[in-house]
C-alpha positions in Angstrom: 0.0 0.0 0.0 1.1 3.6 -0.7 0.6 6.9 1.0 -2.2 7.9 -1.4 -4.1 4.8 -0.4 -4.5 5.8 3.2 -3.7 9.5 3.5 -6.2 12.1 4.8 -6.8 14.7 2.1 -8.9 17.1 4.1 -6.0 18.5 6.0 -6.4 21.3 8.5 -3.6 23.9 8.2 -2.5 27.2 9.8 -0.6 30.2 8.5 2.6 31.7 9.8 0.7 34.3 11.8 -1.8 32.0 13.4 -2.0 32.5 17.2 -0.7 29.6 19.3 -3.8 29.6 21.4 -5.9 29.0 18.2 -3.5 26.3 17.2 -3.9 24.5 20.5 -7.7 24.8 20.4 -7.8 23.5 16.8 -5.7 20.5 17.9 -7.9 19.8 20.8 -11.2 20.2 18.9 -10.0 18.1 15.9 -8.2 15.5 18.1 -5.0 15.8 16.1 -1.4 16.1 17.2 0.0 18.5 14.6 -0.9 21.2 12.1 1.0 22.0 8.9 2.0 25.7 8.4 1.3 27.1 5.0 2.9 30.3 3.6 0.9 32.8 1.5 2.0 31.2 -1.7 0.8 27.8 -0.6 4.2 26.3 0.3 4.6 24.1 3.3 7.0 25.9 5.5 6.7 24.1 8.9 4.6 22.1 11.2 3.4 22.8 14.8 3.0 19.6 16.9 2.1 19.0 20.5 5.8 18.7 21.2 6.3 22.3 20.1 3.9 23.5 22.7 4.7 21.5 25.8 7.3 23.9 27.2 5.3 27.2 27.5 5.5 30.1 29.8 1.6 30.1 30.2 1.7 26.6 31.8 4.9 27.0 33.8 6.6 24.3 31.8 9.6 26.3 30.5 12.8 24.3 30.3 15.5 25.2 32.8 19.0 24.3 31.7 22.0 24.2 34.0 24.8 26.8 33.5 27.2 24.2 32.1 24.8 23.2 29.4 24.3 26.8 28.4 28.1 27.0 27.7 27.6 24.2 25.1 24.8 25.7 23.0 25.1 27.8 19.9 24.2 31.5 20.1 21.0 30.8 18.2 19.6 28.1 20.6 18.6 30.4 23.5 16.7 32.6 21.1 14.9 29.7 19.6 14.0 28.3 23.0 12.6 31.7 24.1 10.4 31.9 21.0 9.1 28.4 21.7 8.3 29.4 25.2 6.9 32.9 24.7 6.2 33.3 21.0 2.5 33.9 20.0 2.6 33.0 16.3 3.0 29.8 14.4 6.3 31.1 12.9 7.7 31.4 16.4 7.1 27.8 17.6 6.9 25.7 14.4 9.4 23.0 13.4 10.9 24.2 10.2 12.7 20.9 9.1 9.6 19.0 8.0 9.8 15.4 7.0 7.5 14.7 4.1 6.7 11.9 1.7 5.2 11.6 -1.8 1.8 10.1 -2.7 3.6 6.9 -4.1 5.7 6.4 -0.9 5.2 2.8 0.4 3.7 2.5 3.9 6.7 0.5 4.9 8.9 3.6 4.4 6.5 5.8 6.1 6.3 3.6 9.2 10.1 3.6 9.3 10.2 7.4 9.1 7.7 7.8 11.9 9.7 5.5 14.1 13.1 7.0 13.2 12.1 10.6 13.8 9.7 10.0 16.6 6.8 11.8 14.9 3.2 10.9 14.7 2.4 12.1 11.1 4.1 13.2 7.9 2.7 15.6 5.2 2.3 14.2 1.7 3.7 16.5 -0.9 3.2 16.6 -4.7 4.9 19.1 -6.9 5.6 21.3 -3.9 2.0 21.3 -2.7 0.5 19.7 0.4 -2.0 17.0 -0.8 -2.5 15.0 2.3 -1.2 13.7 5.6 -0.4 10.2 6.8 -0.6 9.6 10.6 -0.2 6.6 12.7 -4.0 6.3 12.7 -3.9 6.1 8.9 -1.5 3.3 9.1 -3.8 1.5 11.5 -6.7 2.0 9.1 -4.5 0.3 6.4 -4.1 -2.7 8.7 -7.8 -2.7 9.6 -9.0 -2.7 6.0 -6.5 -5.1 4.4 -7.7 -8.6 3.5 -6.1 -11.4 1.6 -7.8 -11.8 -1.8 -9.9 -14.9 -1.9 -10.2 -17.5 -4.7 -6.9 -16.4 -6.3 -5.3 -19.4 -8.1 -1.5 -19.5 -8.0 0.5 -22.2 -9.7 1.9 -24.6 -7.0 5.5 -24.1 -8.0 5.1 -20.3 -7.8 3.3 -20.5 -4.5 6.0 -22.7 -3.0 8.7 -20.1 -4.1 6.7 -17.3 -2.4 6.4 -19.3 0.8 10.1 -20.1 0.9 10.9 -16.4 0.5 8.5 -15.6 3.3 9.9 -18.2 5.6 13.4 -16.9 4.8 12.3 -13.3 5.6 11.1 -14.5 9.0 14.6 -15.9 9.5 13.4 -19.4 10.1 15.9 -22.4 10.0 15.2 -23.4 6.4 17.4 -26.5 6.8 14.9 -27.8 9.3 11.7 -27.1 7.3 10.2 -28.8 4.3 7.4 -27.2 2.3 5.0 -29.0 -0.1 2.2 -27.5 -2.1 -0.6 -29.4 -3.9 -3.6 -27.6 -5.4 -3.0 -24.6 -3.1 -2.9 -26.8 0.0 0.4 -26.1 1.9 2.1 -28.6 4.2 5.0 -27.7 6.5 7.1 -30.5 7.9 10.0 -30.4 10.3 11.3 -29.7 13.8 12.2 -26.1 14.8 13.7 -24.5 17.8 10.8 -22.5 19.4 7.0 -22.2 19.4 7.4 -18.7 18.0 9.0 -20.1 14.9 6.0 -22.4 14.4 3.8 -19.3 14.8 5.9 -17.3 12.3 5.6 -20.1 9.7 1.8 -20.1 10.1 1.7 -16.3 9.8 3.8 -16.6 6.5 1.2 -19.0 5.0 -1.8 -17.0 6.2 -0.4 -13.8 4.6 0.5 -15.4 1.2 -2.0 -15.0 -1.6 -3.0 -18.3 -3.1 -2.8 -20.5 0.0 -6.0 -22.5 0.1 -5.3 -24.3 3.4 -2.4 -24.9 5.7 -1.6 -28.2 7.3 1.3 -27.6 9.6 3.3 -30.6 11.0 6.0 -28.5 12.5 7.1 -29.5 16.0 9.4 -28.0 18.5 12.7 -29.9 18.9 13.6 -31.5 22.1 
């Protein structure tokens, strides 16, 4: 699945001059964790997330750094922190380095980005314009709506090759497992190390298109 298959297209946005109070209220009302910031010419120039608003003067949550840490920061950092804590406009508090994806970005890549950068959503850009947003919730919807196609006939030899690749991807001990396929009915034979390996083999068969039925004879060694 791709970003365009699950993304939200009705995206709420704010401008550079939007008040932070309005931003916070919009997040609460819409139950979202971030808002893209759009310039007058339509460009995406930043994003304001919950993380950008948690250290605020109004709530008494300003960050207090020790004197020795202040010696290590760049001259720009204290100014940036002050704006995050006291600034009243989106331009003051927004994150400017926005991670974005294209409509054809696979969900596997998006999931990796969310995990790597510890973010909850990424904008979807096409030709420099914001066309959608993919959040963790969108990924969950992709899981919820996916189903394995029924009544798909796959040649036994092709199906066996697919299963072998799936088992290898699960890093199962292939020298201990034998796979046979007849008219779409799959049989696993062998003795593996753990119950989880037996579960992984079953999951591989259940996720492979063309499997009519699985008969697993795998057992745990010892």
